[in-house]
N, CA, C, O and the ligand as a Tripos MOL2 file, in Angstrom:
@<TRIPOS>MOLECULE
protein
  309   307    78     0     0
PROTEIN
NO_CHARGES

@<TRIPOS>ATOM
      1 N          23.4090   28.4450  -41.2770 N.3       1 MET1
      2 CA         22.0790   28.3520  -41.8960 C.3       1 MET1
      3 C          21.0040   28.9880  -41.0230 C.2       1 MET1
      4 O          20.1070   29.7000  -41.4740 O.2       1 MET1
      5 N          21.1620   28.6790  -39.7540 N.am      2 ALA2
      6 CA         20.2070   29.2020  -38.8200 C.3       2 ALA2
      7 C          20.0970   30.7290  -38.7560 C.2       2 ALA2
      8 O          19.0370   31.2990  -38.4950 O.2       2 ALA2
      9 N          21.2560   31.3620  -39.0100 N.am      3 TRP3
     10 CA         21.3350   32.8360  -39.0600 C.3       3 TRP3
     11 C          20.9900   33.4190  -40.4030 C.2       3 TRP3
     12 O          20.9610   34.6360  -40.5820 O.2       3 TRP3
     13 N          20.7170   32.5040  -41.3850 N.am      4 GLY4
     14 CA         20.4830   32.9310  -42.7340 C.3       4 GLY4
     15 C          21.6810   33.3920  -43.4920 C.2       4 GLY4
     16 O          21.5520   34.0710  -44.5100 O.2       4 GLY4
     17 N          22.8350   33.0420  -43.0230 N.am      5 TRP5
     18 CA         24.0470   33.4130  -43.7350 C.3       5 TRP5
     19 C          24.4950   32.4410  -44.7710 C.2       5 TRP5
     20 O          25.3260   32.7400  -45.6290 O.2       5 TRP5
     21 N          23.9370   31.2890  -44.6770 N.am      6 SER6
     22 CA         24.3110   30.2360  -45.6240 C.3       6 SER6
     23 C          23.0720   29.5320  -46.0550 C.2       6 SER6
     24 O          22.1490   29.2830  -45.2780 O.2       6 SER6
     25 N          23.0800   29.2010  -47.3860 N.am      7 ARG7
     26 CA         21.9310   28.4130  -47.9280 C.3       7 ARG7
     27 C          22.4430   27.0550  -48.3310 C.2       7 ARG7
     28 O          21.7330   26.3400  -49.0390 O.2       7 ARG7
     29 N          23.6070   26.6630  -47.9350 N.am      8 THR8
     30 CA         24.2510   25.4090  -48.4620 C.3       8 THR8
     31 C          24.1610   24.3400  -47.3820 C.2       8 THR8
     32 O          24.9290   24.4090  -46.4220 O.2       8 THR8
     33 N          23.2990   23.3860  -47.4760 N.am      9 PRO9
     34 CA         23.2210   22.3410  -46.4970 C.3       9 PRO9
     35 C          24.4550   21.4040  -46.5820 C.2       9 PRO9
     36 O          24.9080   20.8890  -45.5600 O.2       9 PRO9
     37 N          25.0170   21.1790  -47.8530 N.am     10 GLU10
     38 CA         26.2460   20.3870  -48.0070 C.3      10 GLU10
     39 C          27.3800   21.2530  -47.7890 C.2      10 GLU10
     40 O          27.7560   21.9340  -48.7430 O.2      10 GLU10
     41 N          28.0030   21.3390  -46.6510 N.am     11 SER11
     42 CA         28.9780   22.2550  -46.4350 C.3      11 SER11
     43 C          30.0990   21.5990  -45.5380 C.2      11 SER11
     44 O          29.8340   20.7420  -44.6950 O.2      11 SER11
     45 N          31.3120   22.0460  -45.7740 N.am     12 PRO12
     46 CA         32.3810   21.5040  -44.9230 C.3      12 PRO12
     47 C          32.2920   21.9830  -43.4340 C.2      12 PRO12
     48 O          32.9350   21.4560  -42.5260 O.2      12 PRO12
     49 N          31.4130   23.0550  -43.2740 N.am     13 HIS13
     50 CA         31.1350   23.4010  -41.8770 C.3      13 HIS13
     51 C          30.4370   22.2760  -41.0720 C.2      13 HIS13
     52 O          30.6800   22.0590  -39.8850 O.2      13 HIS13
     53 N          29.5780   21.6030  -41.7930 N.am     14 ARG14
     54 CA         28.8400   20.4840  -41.1380 C.3      14 ARG14
     55 C          29.7730   19.3060  -40.7230 C.2      14 ARG14
     56 O          29.4880   18.5970  -39.7570 O.2      14 ARG14
     57 N          30.8660   19.1170  -41.4550 N.am     15 THR15
     58 CA         31.7690   18.0090  -41.0880 C.3      15 THR15
     59 C          32.8330   18.5190  -40.1360 C.2      15 THR15
     60 O          33.6290   17.7240  -39.6370 O.2      15 THR15
     61 N          32.8760   19.7810  -39.8740 N.am     16 GLY16
     62 CA         33.8670   20.2830  -38.9720 C.3      16 GLY16
     63 C          35.1710   20.6720  -39.5760 C.2      16 GLY16
     64 O          36.1210   20.9110  -38.8310 O.2      16 GLY16
     65 N          35.2950   20.7590  -40.9340 N.am     17 SER17
     66 CA         36.5300   21.0120  -41.5210 C.3      17 SER17
     67 C          36.5350   22.4510  -41.9620 C.2      17 SER17
     68 O          37.4950   22.8460  -42.6250 O.2      17 SER17
     69 N          35.5840   23.2470  -41.6670 N.am     18 ALA18
     70 CA         35.5950   24.7270  -42.0490 C.3      18 ALA18
     71 C          35.0580   25.6110  -40.9160 C.2      18 ALA18
     72 O          34.2280   25.2080  -40.1010 O.2      18 ALA18
     73 N          35.5620   26.7870  -40.9200 N.am     19 VAL19
     74 CA         35.0760   27.7310  -39.9430 C.3      19 VAL19
     75 C          35.0400   29.1090  -40.6020 C.2      19 VAL19
     76 O          35.8430   29.4380  -41.4760 O.2      19 VAL19
     77 N          34.0830   29.8850  -40.1450 N.am     20 ASP20
     78 CA         33.9120   31.2570  -40.5470 C.3      20 ASP20
     79 C          34.3510   32.1730  -39.3300 C.2      20 ASP20
     80 O          33.8070   32.0500  -38.2330 O.2      20 ASP20
     81 N          35.3160   33.0600  -39.5560 N.am     21 LEU21
     82 CA         35.8030   33.9470  -38.5250 C.3      21 LEU21
     83 C          35.5050   35.3390  -38.8340 C.2      21 LEU21
     84 O          35.8340   35.8210  -39.9170 O.2      21 LEU21
     85 N          34.8780   36.0320  -37.9090 N.am     22 TRP22
     86 CA         34.4880   37.4640  -38.0360 C.3      22 TRP22
     87 C          35.0400   38.2350  -36.9110 C.2      22 TRP22
     88 O          34.9790   37.7820  -35.7680 O.2      22 TRP22
     89 N          35.6080   39.4450  -37.1890 N.am     23 PRO23
     90 CA         35.9480   40.3750  -36.1510 C.3      23 PRO23
     91 C          34.7630   40.9070  -35.3950 C.2      23 PRO23
     92 O          33.7150   41.1000  -36.0110 O.2      23 PRO23
     93 N          34.8480   41.1600  -34.1030 N.am     24 LEU24
     94 CA         33.7530   41.7460  -33.4270 C.3      24 LEU24
     95 C          34.2080   43.1190  -32.7680 C.2      24 LEU24
     96 O          35.3530   43.2630  -32.3420 O.2      24 LEU24
     97 N          33.2720   44.0920  -32.7100 N.am     25 ASP25
     98 CA         33.5780   45.3410  -32.0530 C.3      25 ASP25
     99 C          33.5110   45.1570  -30.5650 C.2      25 ASP25
    100 O          33.2490   44.0580  -30.0750 O.2      25 ASP25
    101 N          33.7480   46.2320  -29.8420 N.am     26 ARG26
    102 CA         33.7680   46.1880  -28.3380 C.3      26 ARG26
    103 C          32.3420   45.7850  -27.7380 C.2      26 ARG26
    104 O          32.2490   45.3800  -26.5800 O.2      26 ARG26
    105 N          31.3170   45.9050  -28.5200 N.am     27 GLU27
    106 CA         29.9690   45.5840  -28.0140 C.3      27 GLU27
    107 C          29.6170   44.1120  -28.5560 C.2      27 GLU27
    108 O          28.5000   43.6370  -28.3510 O.2      27 GLU27
    109 N          30.5680   43.4410  -29.2240 N.am     28 GLY28
    110 CA         30.2700   42.1380  -29.5610 C.3      28 GLY28
    111 C          29.5770   42.0080  -30.9510 C.2      28 GLY28
    112 O          29.1960   40.9040  -31.3400 O.2      28 GLY28
    113 N          29.4190   43.0960  -31.6750 N.am     29 ARG29
    114 CA         28.7510   43.0230  -32.9410 C.3      29 ARG29
    115 C          29.7980   42.7980  -34.0240 C.2      29 ARG29
    116 O          30.9270   43.2840  -33.9670 O.2      29 ARG29
    117 N          29.3490   42.0250  -35.0220 N.am     30 VAL30
    118 CA         30.2100   41.7580  -36.1460 C.3      30 VAL30
    119 C          30.6120   43.0830  -36.8560 C.2      30 VAL30
    120 O          29.8180   43.9970  -37.0780 O.2      30 VAL30
    121 N          31.9040   43.0880  -37.1820 N.am     31 PHE31
    122 CA         32.6060   44.2850  -37.6810 C.3      31 PHE31
    123 C          33.0010   43.8680  -39.1200 C.2      31 PHE31
    124 O          33.7890   42.9420  -39.3130 O.2      31 PHE31
    125 N          32.4420   44.5640  -40.1050 N.am     32 PHE32
    126 CA         32.6610   44.2130  -41.5220 C.3      32 PHE32
    127 C          33.8090   44.8160  -42.2570 C.2      32 PHE32
    128 O          33.9050   44.7630  -43.4830 O.2      32 PHE32
    129 N          34.7090   45.4130  -41.4480 N.am     33 ASP33
    130 CA         35.9110   46.0620  -42.0510 C.3      33 ASP33
    131 C          36.8210   45.1110  -42.8150 C.2      33 ASP33
    132 O          37.3850   44.2070  -42.1980 O.2      33 ASP33
    133 N          37.0030   45.2720  -44.1830 N.am     34 PRO34
    134 CA         37.7650   44.3210  -44.9010 C.3      34 PRO34
    135 C          39.2200   44.2440  -44.5050 C.2      34 PRO34
    136 O          39.8300   43.1810  -44.6170 O.2      34 PRO34
    137 N          39.8310   45.4090  -44.0150 N.am     35 GLN35
    138 CA         41.2030   45.3740  -43.5880 C.3      35 GLN35
    139 C          41.3570   44.4710  -42.3310 C.2      35 GLN35
    140 O          42.3120   43.7070  -42.1930 O.2      35 GLN35
    141 N          40.3960   44.6030  -41.4620 N.am     36 THR36
    142 CA         40.5360   43.7030  -40.2870 C.3      36 THR36
    143 C          40.2780   42.2530  -40.6190 C.2      36 THR36
    144 O          40.8900   41.3650  -40.0250 O.2      36 THR36
    145 N          39.3840   41.9930  -41.5570 N.am     37 ARG37
    146 CA         39.2780   40.6790  -42.0070 C.3      37 ARG37
    147 C          40.4970   40.1200  -42.7070 C.2      37 ARG37
    148 O          40.8510   38.9510  -42.5540 O.2      37 ARG37
    149 N          41.1160   40.9700  -43.4650 N.am     38 ASN38
    150 CA         42.4020   40.5490  -44.1020 C.3      38 ASN38
    151 C          43.4430   40.2050  -43.0220 C.2      38 ASN38
    152 O          44.2360   39.2840  -43.2160 O.2      38 ASN38
    153 N          43.4540   40.9270  -41.8900 N.am     39 ARG39
    154 CA         44.4660   40.6880  -40.8310 C.3      39 ARG39
    155 C          44.1510   39.2830  -40.2070 C.2      39 ARG39
    156 O          45.0550   38.5160  -39.8760 O.2      39 ARG39
    157 N          42.8660   38.9960  -40.0680 N.am     40 ILE40
    158 CA         42.5280   37.6110  -39.5430 C.3      40 ILE40
    159 C          43.0150   36.5460  -40.5090 C.2      40 ILE40
    160 O          43.5640   35.5310  -40.0810 O.2      40 ILE40
    161 N          42.8240   36.7600  -41.8090 N.am     41 ALA41
    162 CA         43.2460   35.8120  -42.8040 C.3      41 ALA41
    163 C          44.7340   35.6110  -42.7280 C.2      41 ALA41
    164 O          45.2080   34.4780  -42.8140 O.2      41 ALA41
    165 N          45.5000   36.6990  -42.5660 N.am     42 ALA42
    166 CA         46.8830   36.7290  -42.5690 C.3      42 ALA42
    167 C          47.3340   35.9280  -41.3320 C.2      42 ALA42
    168 O          48.2270   35.0920  -41.4710 O.2      42 ALA42
    169 N          46.7740   36.1360  -40.1490 N.am     43 ALA43
    170 CA         47.1430   35.5030  -38.9050 C.3      43 ALA43
    171 C          46.8100   34.0460  -39.0510 C.2      43 ALA43
    172 O          47.6430   33.2160  -38.6880 O.2      43 ALA43
    173 N          45.6230   33.6600  -39.5690 N.am     44 LEU44
    174 CA         45.3040   32.2600  -39.7610 C.3      44 LEU44
    175 C          46.3330   31.5390  -40.7520 C.2      44 LEU44
    176 O          46.7870   30.4260  -40.4860 O.2      44 LEU44
    177 N          46.6430   32.1800  -41.8080 N.am     45 ARG45
    178 CA         47.5450   31.6610  -42.7980 C.3      45 ARG45
    179 C          48.9380   31.3700  -42.1230 C.2      45 ARG45
    180 O          49.5590   30.3310  -42.3490 O.2      45 ARG45
    181 N          49.3590   32.3030  -41.3270 N.am     46 LYS46
    182 CA         50.6550   32.1200  -40.6400 C.3      46 LYS46
    183 C          50.5710   31.0330  -39.6350 C.2      46 LYS46
    184 O          51.5190   30.2520  -39.5610 O.2      46 LYS46
    185 N          49.5480   30.8900  -38.8540 N.am     47 ALA47
    186 CA         49.3600   29.8870  -37.8740 C.3      47 ALA47
    187 C          49.3290   28.5660  -38.6020 C.2      47 ALA47
    188 O          49.9870   27.6270  -38.1550 O.2      47 ALA47
    189 N          48.6170   28.4370  -39.6750 N.am     48 ALA48
    190 CA         48.4620   27.2050  -40.3990 C.3      48 ALA48
    191 C          49.8390   26.7550  -40.9620 C.2      48 ALA48
    192 O          50.1850   25.5740  -40.9440 O.2      48 ALA48
    193 N          50.5770   27.7190  -41.4450 N.am     49 ALA49
    194 CA         51.8680   27.4100  -42.0450 C.3      49 ALA49
    195 C          52.8310   26.9860  -40.8650 C.2      49 ALA49
    196 O          53.6150   26.0540  -41.0400 O.2      49 ALA49
    197 N          52.7750   27.6590  -39.6820 N.am     50 ASP50
    198 CA         53.6440   27.2790  -38.6320 C.3      50 ASP50
    199 C          53.3360   25.8820  -38.1100 C.2      50 ASP50
    200 O          54.2290   25.1630  -37.6620 O.2      50 ASP50
    201 N          52.0600   25.5070  -38.1740 N.am     51 LEU51
    202 CA         51.6770   24.1330  -37.7450 C.3      51 LEU51
    203 C          51.6760   23.1330  -38.8540 C.2      51 LEU51
    204 O          51.4320   21.9520  -38.6090 O.2      51 LEU51
    205 N          51.9350   23.5460  -40.0530 N.am     52 GLY52
    206 CA         51.9920   22.6320  -41.1710 C.3      52 GLY52
    207 C          50.5690   22.0020  -41.5770 C.2      52 GLY52
    208 O          50.4500   20.8730  -42.0530 O.2      52 GLY52
    209 N          49.5580   22.8410  -41.3370 N.am     53 VAL53
    210 CA         48.1890   22.4270  -41.6250 C.3      53 VAL53
    211 C          47.7180   23.0570  -43.0010 C.2      53 VAL53
    212 O          47.5760   24.2770  -43.0850 O.2      53 VAL53
    213 N          47.4820   22.2390  -44.0550 N.am     54 PRO54
    214 CA         47.0280   22.8840  -45.2530 C.3      54 PRO54
    215 C          45.5910   23.3900  -45.2110 C.2      54 PRO54
    216 O          44.6570   22.6600  -44.8790 O.2      54 PRO54
    217 N          45.4440   24.6990  -45.5670 N.am     55 THR55
    218 CA         44.1480   25.2730  -45.4610 C.3      55 THR55
    219 C          43.9160   26.0600  -46.7940 C.2      55 THR55
    220 O          44.8440   26.4220  -47.5170 O.2      55 THR55
    221 N          42.6380   26.2830  -47.0420 N.am     56 CYS56
    222 CA         42.2990   27.3060  -48.1640 C.3      56 CYS56
    223 C          41.3950   28.3300  -47.5680 C.2      56 CYS56
    224 O          40.6120   28.0690  -46.6550 O.2      56 CYS56
    225 N          41.5270   29.5000  -48.1140 N.am     57 TRP57
    226 CA         40.8270   30.6580  -47.5950 C.3      57 TRP57
    227 C          39.6540   31.0390  -48.6640 C.2      57 TRP57
    228 O          39.8590   31.1080  -49.8760 O.2      57 TRP57
    229 N          38.5360   31.2480  -48.1100 N.am     58 GLY58
    230 CA         37.4600   31.7640  -48.9860 C.3      58 GLY58
    231 C          37.7060   32.9860  -49.7910 C.2      58 GLY58
    232 O          37.1070   33.1810  -50.8490 O.2      58 GLY58
    233 N          38.6070   33.8350  -49.2900 N.am     59 GLY59
    234 CA         38.9580   35.0050  -50.0450 C.3      59 GLY59
    235 C          39.6770   34.7310  -51.4040 C.2      59 GLY59
    236 O          39.8690   35.6250  -52.2290 O.2      59 GLY59
    237 N          40.0510   33.4720  -51.5760 N.am     60 ARG60
    238 CA         40.7150   33.0790  -52.7820 C.3      60 ARG60
    239 C          39.8850   32.1750  -53.6140 C.2      60 ARG60
    240 O          40.3370   31.7350  -54.6710 O.2      60 ARG60
    241 N          38.6460   31.8600  -53.1780 N.am     61 PHE61
    242 CA         37.8210   30.9110  -54.0840 C.3      61 PHE61
    243 C          37.5830   31.5260  -55.3860 C.2      61 PHE61
    244 O          37.1350   32.6670  -55.5000 O.2      61 PHE61
    245 N          37.8830   30.7700  -56.3670 N.am     62 ARG62
    246 CA         37.5280   31.2290  -57.7640 C.3      62 ARG62
    247 C          36.1170   31.0120  -58.1230 C.2      62 ARG62
    248 O          35.5220   30.0030  -57.7430 O.2      62 ARG62
    249 N          35.5500   31.9390  -58.8550 N.am     63 GLY63
    250 CA         34.1550   31.8610  -59.3060 C.3      63 GLY63
    251 C          33.1820   32.0970  -58.1670 C.2      63 GLY63
    252 O          31.9670   32.0350  -58.3520 O.2      63 GLY63
    253 N          33.7200   32.3660  -56.9970 N.am     64 PHE64
    254 CA         32.7370   32.7400  -55.8610 C.3      64 PHE64
    255 C          32.2660   34.1340  -56.0720 C.2      64 PHE64
    256 O          33.0530   35.0570  -56.2840 O.2      64 PHE64
    257 N          30.9930   34.2790  -56.0140 N.am     65 LYS65
    258 CA         30.3370   35.5400  -56.4530 C.3      65 LYS65
    259 C          30.8010   36.7290  -55.6440 C.2      65 LYS65
    260 O          31.0030   37.8200  -56.1760 O.2      65 LYS65
    261 N          30.9650   36.5120  -54.3770 N.am     66 ASP66
    262 CA         31.3350   37.6500  -53.5480 C.3      66 ASP66
    263 C          32.3780   36.9880  -52.5350 C.2      66 ASP66
    264 O          31.9980   36.4570  -51.4920 O.2      66 ASP66
    265 N          33.6650   37.0540  -52.9010 N.am     67 MET67
    266 CA         34.6840   36.3470  -52.1670 C.3      67 MET67
    267 C          34.3830   36.2230  -50.6960 C.2      67 MET67
    268 O          34.0230   37.1950  -50.0320 O.2      67 MET67
    269 N          34.5300   35.0470  -50.2110 N.am     68 ASP68
    270 CA         34.1520   34.6290  -48.8430 C.3      68 ASP68
    271 C          35.2930   34.7780  -47.9420 C.2      68 ASP68
    272 O          35.8840   33.7860  -47.5150 O.2      68 ASP68
    273 N          35.6420   36.0180  -47.6210 N.am     69 ARG69
    274 CA         36.8200   36.2540  -46.7600 C.3      69 ARG69
    275 C          36.7680   35.7540  -45.4190 C.2      69 ARG69
    276 O          37.8240   35.5220  -44.8310 O.2      69 ARG69
    277 N          35.5970   35.5500  -44.8340 N.am     70 SER70
    278 CA         35.4450   34.9940  -43.4990 C.3      70 SER70
    279 C          35.7080   33.4880  -43.3640 C.2      70 SER70
    280 O          35.8740   32.9500  -42.2690 O.2      70 SER70
    281 N          35.7370   32.8420  -44.5300 N.am     71 HIS71
    282 CA         35.7570   31.3420  -44.5960 C.3      71 HIS71
    283 C          37.1710   30.7060  -44.6060 C.2      71 HIS71
    284 O          38.0270   31.1210  -45.3870 O.2      71 HIS71
    285 N          37.4110   29.7080  -43.7450 N.am     72 PHE72
    286 CA         38.6930   29.0610  -43.7160 C.3      72 PHE72
    287 C          38.3790   27.6010  -43.6430 C.2      72 PHE72
    288 O          37.5310   27.1580  -42.8690 O.2      72 PHE72
    289 N          39.0990   26.8380  -44.4890 N.am     73 GLU73
    290 CA         38.6990   25.3800  -44.6290 C.3      73 GLU73
    291 C          40.0080   24.5800  -44.7200 C.2      73 GLU73
    292 O          40.9790   25.0010  -45.3490 O.2      73 GLU73
    293 N          39.9940   23.4160  -44.0700 N.am     74 LEU74
    294 CA         41.1010   22.5130  -44.2080 C.3      74 LEU74
    295 C          41.2160   22.0170  -45.7570 C.2      74 LEU74
    296 O          40.2200   21.5990  -46.3470 O.2      74 LEU74
    297 N          42.3690   22.0850  -46.3120 N.am     75 ALA75
    298 CA         42.5830   21.6050  -47.7500 C.3      75 ALA75
    299 C          42.7820   20.1190  -47.7130 C.2      75 ALA75
    300 O          43.2190   19.5530  -46.7110 O.2      75 ALA75
    301 N          42.4600   19.5030  -48.8010 N.am     76 ALA76
    302 CA         42.6960   18.0930  -48.9600 C.3      76 ALA76
    303 C          44.2120   17.8690  -48.8260 C.2      76 ALA76
    304 O          44.9910   18.6330  -49.3950 O.2      76 ALA76
    305 N          44.6430   16.8390  -48.0870 N.am     77 PRO77
    306 CA         46.1100   16.5660  -47.9180 C.3      77 PRO77
    307 C          46.6970   16.1110  -49.3000 C.2      77 PRO77
    308 O          47.8920   15.8310  -49.4000 O.2      77 PRO77
    309 ZN         32.1460   29.3190  -44.4310 Zn       78 ZN78
@<TRIPOS>BOND
     1     1     2 1
     2     2     3 1
     3     3     4 2
     4     3     5 am
     5     5     6 1
     6     6     7 1
     7     7     8 2
     8     7     9 am
     9     9    10 1
    10    10    11 1
    11    11    12 2
    12    11    13 am
    13    13    14 1
    14    14    15 1
    15    15    16 2
    16    15    17 am
    17    17    18 1
    18    18    19 1
    19    19    20 2
    20    19    21 am
    21    21    22 1
    22    22    23 1
    23    23    24 2
    24    23    25 am
    25    25    26 1
    26    26    27 1
    27    27    28 2
    28    27    29 am
    29    29    30 1
    30    30    31 1
    31    31    32 2
    32    31    33 am
    33    33    34 1
    34    34    35 1
    35    35    36 2
    36    35    37 am
    37    37    38 1
    38    38    39 1
    39    39    40 2
    40    39    41 am
    41    41    42 1
    42    42    43 1
    43    43    44 2
    44    43    45 am
    45    45    46 1
    46    46    47 1
    47    47    48 2
    48    47    49 am
    49    49    50 1
    50    50    51 1
    51    51    52 2
    52    51    53 am
    53    53    54 1
    54    54    55 1
    55    55    56 2
    56    55    57 am
    57    57    58 1
    58    58    59 1
    59    59    60 2
    60    59    61 am
    61    61    62 1
    62    62    63 1
    63    63    64 2
    64    63    65 am
    65    65    66 1
    66    66    67 1
    67    67    68 2
    68    67    69 am
    69    69    70 1
    70    70    71 1
    71    71    72 2
    72    71    73 am
    73    73    74 1
    74    74    75 1
    75    75    76 2
    76    75    77 am
    77    77    78 1
    78    78    79 1
    79    79    80 2
    80    79    81 am
    81    81    82 1
    82    82    83 1
    83    83    84 2
    84    83    85 am
    85    85    86 1
    86    86    87 1
    87    87    88 2
    88    87    89 am
    89    89    90 1
    90    90    91 1
    91    91    92 2
    92    91    93 am
    93    93    94 1
    94    94    95 1
    95    95    96 2
    96    95    97 am
    97    97    98 1
    98    98    99 1
    99    99   100 2
   100    99   101 am
   101   101   102 1
   102   102   103 1
   103   103   104 2
   104   103   105 am
   105   105   106 1
   106   106   107 1
   107   107   108 2
   108   107   109 am
   109   109   110 1
   110   110   111 1
   111   111   112 2
   112   111   113 am
   113   113   114 1
   114   114   115 1
   115   115   116 2
   116   115   117 am
   117   117   118 1
   118   118   119 1
   119   119   120 2
   120   119   121 am
   121   121   122 1
   122   122   123 1
   123   123   124 2
   124   123   125 am
   125   125   126 1
   126   126   127 1
   127   127   128 2
   128   127   129 am
   129   129   130 1
   130   130   131 1
   131   131   132 2
   132   131   133 am
   133   133   134 1
   134   134   135 1
   135   135   136 2
   136   135   137 am
   137   137   138 1
   138   138   139 1
   139   139   140 2
   140   139   141 am
   141   141   142 1
   142   142   143 1
   143   143   144 2
   144   143   145 am
   145   145   146 1
   146   146   147 1
   147   147   148 2
   148   147   149 am
   149   149   150 1
   150   150   151 1
   151   151   152 2
   152   151   153 am
   153   153   154 1
   154   154   155 1
   155   155   156 2
   156   155   157 am
   157   157   158 1
   158   158   159 1
   159   159   160 2
   160   159   161 am
   161   161   162 1
   162   162   163 1
   163   163   164 2
   164   163   165 am
   165   165   166 1
   166   166   167 1
   167   167   168 2
   168   167   169 am
   169   169   170 1
   170   170   171 1
   171   171   172 2
   172   171   173 am
   173   173   174 1
   174   174   175 1
   175   175   176 2
   176   175   177 am
   177   177   178 1
   178   178   179 1
   179   179   180 2
   180   179   181 am
   181   181   182 1
   182   182   183 1
   183   183   184 2
   184   183   185 am
   185   185   186 1
   186   186   187 1
   187   187   188 2
   188   187   189 am
   189   189   190 1
   190   190   191 1
   191   191   192 2
   192   191   193 am
   193   193   194 1
   194   194   195 1
   195   195   196 2
   196   195   197 am
   197   197   198 1
   198   198   199 1
   199   199   200 2
   200   199   201 am
   201   201   202 1
   202   202   203 1
   203   203   204 2
   204   203   205 am
   205   205   206 1
   206   206   207 1
   207   207   208 2
   208   207   209 am
   209   209   210 1
   210   210   211 1
   211   211   212 2
   212   211   213 am
   213   213   214 1
   214   214   215 1
   215   215   216 2
   216   215   217 am
   217   217   218 1
   218   218   219 1
   219   219   220 2
   220   219   221 am
   221   221   222 1
   222   222   223 1
   223   223   224 2
   224   223   225 am
   225   225   226 1
   226   226   227 1
   227   227   228 2
   228   227   229 am
   229   229   230 1
   230   230   231 1
   231   231   232 2
   232   231   233 am
   233   233   234 1
   234   234   235 1
   235   235   236 2
   236   235   237 am
   237   237   238 1
   238   238   239 1
   239   239   240 2
   240   239   241 am
   241   241   242 1
   242   242   243 1
   243   243   244 2
   244   243   245 am
   245   245   246 1
   246   246   247 1
   247   247   248 2
   248   247   249 am
   249   249   250 1
   250   250   251 1
   251   251   252 2
   252   251   253 am
   253   253   254 1
   254   254   255 1
   255   255   256 2
   256   255   257 am
   257   257   258 1
   258   258   259 1
   259   259   260 2
   260   259   261 am
   261   261   262 1
   262   262   263 1
   263   263   264 2
   264   263   265 am
   265   265   266 1
   266   266   267 1
   267   267   268 2
   268   267   269 am
   269   269   270 1
   270   270   271 1
   271   271   272 2
   272   271   273 am
   273   273   274 1
   274   274   275 1
   275   275   276 2
   276   275   277 am
   277   277   278 1
   278   278   279 1
   279   279   280 2
   280   279   281 am
   281   281   282 1
   282   282   283 1
   283   283   284 2
   284   283   285 am
   285   285   286 1
   286   286   287 1
   287   287   288 2
   288   287   289 am
   289   289   290 1
   290   290   291 1
   291   291   292 2
   292   291   293 am
   293   293   294 1
   294   294   295 1
   295   295   296 2
   296   295   297 am
   297   297   298 1
   298   298   299 1
   299   299   300 2
   300   299   301 am
   301   301   302 1
   302   302   303 1
   303   303   304 2
   304   303   305 am
   305   305   306 1
   306   306   307 1
   307   307   308 2
@<TRIPOS>SUBSTRUCTURE
     1 MET1         2 RESIDUE 1 A MET
     2 ALA2         6 RESIDUE 1 A ALA
     3 TRP3        10 RESIDUE 1 A TRP
     4 GLY4        14 RESIDUE 1 A GLY
     5 TRP5        18 RESIDUE 1 A TRP
     6 SER6        22 RESIDUE 1 A SER
     7 ARG7        26 RESIDUE 1 A ARG
     8 THR8        30 RESIDUE 1 A THR
     9 PRO9        34 RESIDUE 1 A PRO
    10 GLU10       38 RESIDUE 1 A GLU
    11 SER11       42 RESIDUE 1 A SER
    12 PRO12       46 RESIDUE 1 A PRO
    13 HIS13       50 RESIDUE 1 A HIS
    14 ARG14       54 RESIDUE 1 A ARG
    15 THR15       58 RESIDUE 1 A THR
    16 GLY16       62 RESIDUE 1 A GLY
    17 SER17       66 RESIDUE 1 A SER
    18 ALA18       70 RESIDUE 1 A ALA
    19 VAL19       74 RESIDUE 1 A VAL
    20 ASP20       78 RESIDUE 1 A ASP
    21 LEU21       82 RESIDUE 1 A LEU
    22 TRP22       86 RESIDUE 1 A TRP
    23 PRO23       90 RESIDUE 1 A PRO
    24 LEU24       94 RESIDUE 1 A LEU
    25 ASP25       98 RESIDUE 1 A ASP
    26 ARG26      102 RESIDUE 1 A ARG
    27 GLU27      106 RESIDUE 1 A GLU
    28 GLY28      110 RESIDUE 1 A GLY
    29 ARG29      114 RESIDUE 1 A ARG
    30 VAL30      118 RESIDUE 1 A VAL
    31 PHE31      122 RESIDUE 1 A PHE
    32 PHE32      126 RESIDUE 1 A PHE
    33 ASP33      130 RESIDUE 1 A ASP
    34 PRO34      134 RESIDUE 1 A PRO
    35 GLN35      138 RESIDUE 1 A GLN
    36 THR36      142 RESIDUE 1 A THR
    37 ARG37      146 RESIDUE 1 A ARG
    38 ASN38      150 RESIDUE 1 A ASN
    39 ARG39      154 RESIDUE 1 A ARG
    40 ILE40      158 RESIDUE 1 A ILE
    41 ALA41      162 RESIDUE 1 A ALA
    42 ALA42      166 RESIDUE 1 A ALA
    43 ALA43      170 RESIDUE 1 A ALA
    44 LEU44      174 RESIDUE 1 A LEU
    45 ARG45      178 RESIDUE 1 A ARG
    46 LYS46      182 RESIDUE 1 A LYS
    47 ALA47      186 RESIDUE 1 A ALA
    48 ALA48      190 RESIDUE 1 A ALA
    49 ALA49      194 RESIDUE 1 A ALA
    50 ASP50      198 RESIDUE 1 A ASP
    51 LEU51      202 RESIDUE 1 A LEU
    52 GLY52      206 RESIDUE 1 A GLY
    53 VAL53      210 RESIDUE 1 A VAL
    54 PRO54      214 RESIDUE 1 A PRO
    55 THR55      218 RESIDUE 1 A THR
    56 CYS56      222 RESIDUE 1 A CYS
    57 TRP57      226 RESIDUE 1 A TRP
    58 GLY58      230 RESIDUE 1 A GLY
    59 GLY59      234 RESIDUE 1 A GLY
    60 ARG60      238 RESIDUE 1 A ARG
    61 PHE61      242 RESIDUE 1 A PHE
    62 ARG62      246 RESIDUE 1 A ARG
    63 GLY63      250 RESIDUE 1 A GLY
    64 PHE64      254 RESIDUE 1 A PHE
    65 LYS65      258 RESIDUE 1 A LYS
    66 ASP66      262 RESIDUE 1 A ASP
    67 MET67      266 RESIDUE 1 A MET
    68 ASP68      270 RESIDUE 1 A ASP
    69 ARG69      274 RESIDUE 1 A ARG
    70 SER70      278 RESIDUE 1 A SER
    71 HIS71      282 RESIDUE 1 A HIS
    72 PHE72      286 RESIDUE 1 A PHE
    73 GLU73      290 RESIDUE 1 A GLU
    74 LEU74      294 RESIDUE 1 A LEU
    75 ALA75      298 RESIDUE 1 A ALA
    76 ALA76      302 RESIDUE 1 A ALA
    77 PRO77      306 RESIDUE 1 A PRO
    78 ZN78       309 GROUP 0 **** ****
């Protein structure tokens, strides 16, 4: 919210059950390449499966206006 990237005060980010992951370029700037973001999602999905942690990915949220590919959240057990 401080960065203006979110307008949602009621968020799983606030309870610590969600995280947004962005790739950075060599200068540390956010890199908006969708392919790179999909690679992060694939890596996180694999790690979650290996560890047996149920997660949901913002890239699959239904009804979300602009799929939130950077968002990863713990799923309800
Ligand atoms: Zn998020």
